[in-house]
N, C-alpha and C positions, 0 to 999 in steps of 0.2 A: 559539554552539557550544554546547554537551553537557557536561557532563562527564561522568567516566569513572562518578563514582556516579551521575547522575540515570538512566545508559544501564542499569547495571546496576539500579534499582530496576523500572526503569521494564519490563527483559527479565522483572523475575519475577513481574509479574502478571498470571493471569492471563487469556485467550485473550478474554471479555468485557469485561475492564476496557485490556485492547491497543486495544479497537475500538477502547472510548469515548476513550479516548486520542488516535489516531487521530485521529480525527473534530473531536474539540476542536482539537488543533493544525495540521492544516487547513485547520480553518478562522483559526486565530489567523494563522497565517505567510500563507495564501491559495495554496499546494503541497499538491500529491500529490509522492511521491517513485518511482523504479522504476529498474530497472537495464536497460540500452542498450549491444546493440554487433550494432550492424547489422539493427536488431528490440528487438523486448523480453524481455526475462526471461522464460522461463514458467515451469511447474511443473504439477503431476497433482492431484485430490484420489485419494481411491481407488477412483474411477468411472471414471478415465482420463479427466475431463473435464480439459478447458485451461483454467488460470486464470493471470492474470498478476499476481503480486504488488505491493506497494505499500507504501509505509511513510512515517510524518509528513511527516521529518526526514533529511537528507541519512547524517546519521552512522550511521542504524539501516539506511537502503540497503546502504553501506558495508560494514557488517557481515557485509555477506550477497553481495556479490563473493566466493564463494570456489567451491570444485567444479567445477560444469558452469559454473559463472559466476564461473572468475574472471578471462574476460577483459572481464568486461562494469561500468559505471562507472557510480556515481549517476550520474541524471538528472532533474531536476525540469521536473513540468508544471505549470504556471499552475489555480489552481482555475477561471474561469471558462472556461479550453480544454479541463477535463478534464469536467464538467459535460453544456459545450456538442457537442462533438463527440467522445473523446475513449470516452465509453464511450459511446457509438451504434458506435465503429467497433469497440468489442471484442463487444457484441450481435451484428453482424452477421457475424463471426466466428466468434459461435459461442465465445467467449473469458469466462470469468468472470473474479473478481476471489477472488484473496489477498491479505488487508491483515494488516499487519504481521507478514509472515514470519519468525520463525526457524525460522531450521537445529538440525534437530530437534525442534521442536517442531510445529512447520507455521506454519499463519495462518489467522487470520479465513475461512473462505468465506464468499461473503457474497453473492447474488444484487445485481445492479447496480440493479435498482428501487431496495432498499432502502437504501444506500451513496448514492443521490442524496436520497433523500426524507431518511435523518440530516444531510449535508451538508446540507442545506436549512434542514431545521429548525434546523442549531443557528447560519448561517449569518441566521436570523430573529431571533435575539435579538441581535443587534450594529445 
């Protein structure tokens, strides 16, 4: 469980720092979190590209289950499943990723190949 103080501190990080935190925590806990309700929550970037928002821990996903996502619930994706299947399915459907989305601020929109590279690099440290 993450304390409210920890959550507040992480949410104050700039986008690259939030992304680095995401990578480290996903590898530490071996899971990625999204919001799900008969399908994954989605958003768009300023070019109307479809994105799936992801978070490193359940508490951050839950904070974003508001507005259009009010009926969505946090759902974990095991890291192995994420790397082996989930990202391939997203690519096949022309979806990108919005990492550590924060309401009103947005997330770090990142190429799928980059997140795979970054997660595998972090995994290699263990």
